[in-house]
N, C-alpha and C positions, 0 to 999 in steps of 0.2 A: 859093695858093688862088684859083681862078677864080670871079668872081661870075657869077650866072646871067644877068645882063643884059650880059655882056661880049662878045656877038656870036657866040658859039659854043654852039649849043644842045646840043652833045654833052657839055658839061661836062668833068670830069676823069675819065679812065678808070682803073679798077682793074686791077692786074696779078695774074695767077694765081700763087699760092704753092705749092699742092699739087694733086695730081690730085683727081678727084672721089671722095674716099675715104669720105664720110659719106652716110648716108641722110637725116638731118635734123640738120645741124650748127647749133649755137646757142651763145650765151653766151660769146664769147671774153673772156678776162681775162689781162692781163699783170701779173705780180708778180715782183719780184726775189727774193722769199722762195723761190720754186720755180724760178727761173732762166729765166723767159721767158713764153711764151704757152701757155695751156691753153684748151680749149673742150670742148663736149660733142657727142657724136653721140646726141641725146636719146632717140630711140625704140629705139636699140640698147642703151641703158643704159651707155654707155662715156664715159670721160673721155680726151680726146686731148691730147698734149703735143708741141709742135714743138721738135725738137732743133736745135742750131746747124748740123748738117749738112743740115738740111732734111727729115730723116726724121721720121716721126710715130709716137710711142709710144701705144698704146691699152690702157686698163685698164677692165675691166668691173666695174661697181659694183652694178647693180640692174636691174630691168626698165626703169626710166626713170632717166636722169641729166639732171636739168633745169637745174641751175646749180651752179657751183663757185666758192668763194671761199677765200682764205687765212685762217688763224687767227692771231691775235696770238701765241698760245702755240706756234706751229709746227703743221704739218699743214694740213688743209683741212676745210671744211664743204661738204657736197654735198646739194642738194635732190634727193631720190629720189621714187619714185612717189607716196607718201602721207605724206611727212614729211622727216626730215633724218638724215643720216649724218655722224658726226664721225670724222675720222682724225687720230691723233696723229702727231707727227714721226717716231716709230719704226715707223709703219705699223699700229699697233693701231687697230681700228675699233670704233665704238659706234653702233648703230642706235637712234635715239630712238624712243619709242612713236609709233605712227601718229597723225597729226593728225585723220584721218577714216577711216571704214570703207567708204564708198561706192566700189565698184570701178569705177564709170563716170567717176570724176574723177581727174585726175593733176596733179602739180606741173608748172609750165611755165617760169617765169623769175623772177629775183630779183637783189638787190643789197644791199650793206651801207650803213647810215646812218652819219653822222659819230660817233655814240655807240657804234658797234661792234655794233649789232643787225643781224640779217639779215632783210630783207623778201623774201618770196617768194610768188608768186601761182599760182593753179591754173587749170584749164580742164576742161570735160567732154570726153571722147574724141570725142563727137559734136558738140562746140561748141554745145550748146544754150544759148540766151540765159539769162543770170543765174544759172547753176548754180555759178559759181566764186566764190572769195574771195581776198583778199590777207591774208597772215599775217605776223606778226613773231616771229622766234625771238630771245629775249633771251639775254644772255651766261650767265644762270643756267639756260638751256635750257627755260625756260617759253615756251609758244607762245600767242599771242593772235590773234584775228581783228580786223583793223583796217579792212577794207572788204568789203562784201558786194555781191550783185547784179552780179557781174563775169561777163563771158563768156569772154574769152581774155586773161588777165593776162600782160602782157609787160614790156618794158623799164622799169626804174626807176633813176634816178640823180639825184644831188644837185648843186646849183650849187656853184661854187667856195667861197662863204662858208658853205655848209651850211644856208642859210635857206630854200631852195626844193628841192622834189623833183619831177622830171618823170616822168610815168607814162603808159604806153600800155595801155588796154584795146582791143585791136585792132579789135573789132567796132564801136566808136564812130567809127572813122576820125578820131580826135582824138589829139593829145598834150595831156594835162591837166597842170596844175601845182598842187601843194600848197604851203602854208607848212609849215615843219617846225621844231620845237625839241625838245630832249631831254625836256622835261616833258610836252608835249602830243602829241608825235609828229606824224603827218600831220593837217593840218586846213585848212579854207578851200579846198577843191578848186574849181578853175575852169578853163574851156577855155584852152589856150595857142595851139594851131594846129589847124585842121581840114584834113584831107587827103582831098578827096572823090574824086579820079579817078586819081591817079598810082600807086596801090597801097595796101596796108594797112599802117599803122605797126606795126612789130614791135619788135625790140630797139632800145635807144638808149644813147647815152653823151653826156657833157658835156665840152667842152674847157676849157682854162685861161682862156679869154676869156669863158666863160659861154655859148658857142654850143652848141646842142642838135643832135645828129646822130641821125637815126633811119633804120633800115633799112626799105625798102618791099617787103614781101612781095607778089610779083606785079608789082612795078614795075621790077625790074632796076636799082635805084639806091639810093643813100644821100643824104638831104637834110640840109643844115645850116640851122638857123634861128638868127638872132641872139636875144639875150635879150629882145628886143622882139617876137619872133615873125615876123620877116621872113626869107623864104627868100633866102639869099645864096650858096649853093654847092650843086652837084650832083656826085656821083661816080657815073658809069655803071659798072655791073657786068655782065659778059657771062654772067649767069645770072639768070633771072627771079625766083626765090624767095629774095630776100635777107632774112636772118633777124636779124642782129645785127651790132654793130660795137664796137670798143674801140681806144683808143690804146695803143701799146706801143713797144718798142725802147728802147735806152739813153737816147734823148732824148725818149721818149714822143711822137714826132712821126710815127710810122707808124700809119695807121688800118688795123686788121685787120678783115676783113669775112667773115662766114660765110654759107653758102647751103645750100639744101635740095633733095633729090630726092624728097621725100615726095609720093606721088600721081602721079608722072610715069611714063610708059611708057618701056620700054627704047629708048634712042636719042633720046629727047626731051630737049631742053635739055642737050646733052652735057657742059657744064662744071658743071652743078648738083651740089652736094655738095662743091665745091672751097672752099678758103680763098683769099681774095684780100687785097690790100693796096694802099694808096695813100699818097702824101705830100702832104697837102692844104695845108701851109704854116702850120698851127697845131699846138700840142702839147696833150696831154691832161693829166689829173690822175692822181696816184698812186692805185692801187687801194686802197680802204678794206677793212680786214680785219675778220673777225668776232672779237669780243672774248671769246667763250666757249671 
């Protein structure tokens, strides 16, 4: 991993893994339970899976496929346009009741807490300020609102010891940090890092050392911050709209990075929508599964 003050402002470069196959790729997740990497083409409503051959399998699930996580019982949980879809290991699906009725709001991004609950946040299609919320899906399938007055709810991930949760509401240009425990859930929100100029913080992940990696939408990069909030590594991505990242591979030491073509003209930013990867010299944490 190259420090940002190491004399090369170019940082570490990401390598292209797939062609630009997605309109709005998001939410990469590595799980041994499903044999590797999955991510979503969100606005196409599809879940993508990377085969060992490098081919990509695509499964349509809903108008929106916002986030996907494995289930402890087998199968997956998927955040869809206005709620959650459960898939059993045998392929049987159950669409839970909609969480809201407003057609101008959709789910956007999420992640699982150490207790197996699934946190997922929303956004308005027109990104109007304060219209969204962060929700928690409990293992008994009850849904509760845990945060309101959100604009674009994005990455959420926990520290290695589970005591902290890092969270992006993209419009704030901040990574925030919450304290977390199973009884109180998220509490004591405070700013962790402000990112004023380099792009907008989108999806994020946390490595085994407690470093926080965030994708910069419009910034063509992924930044790593130490657990003290110090920028110490940059991965340059040859596409501007970088959306999310996660660690994977057998050693959890490959950082997979998703990008978006949303809003771009034909021929503009030609690699946008591709999946990228890098080997930054640290490893990630195993993916937490939904307990329901």
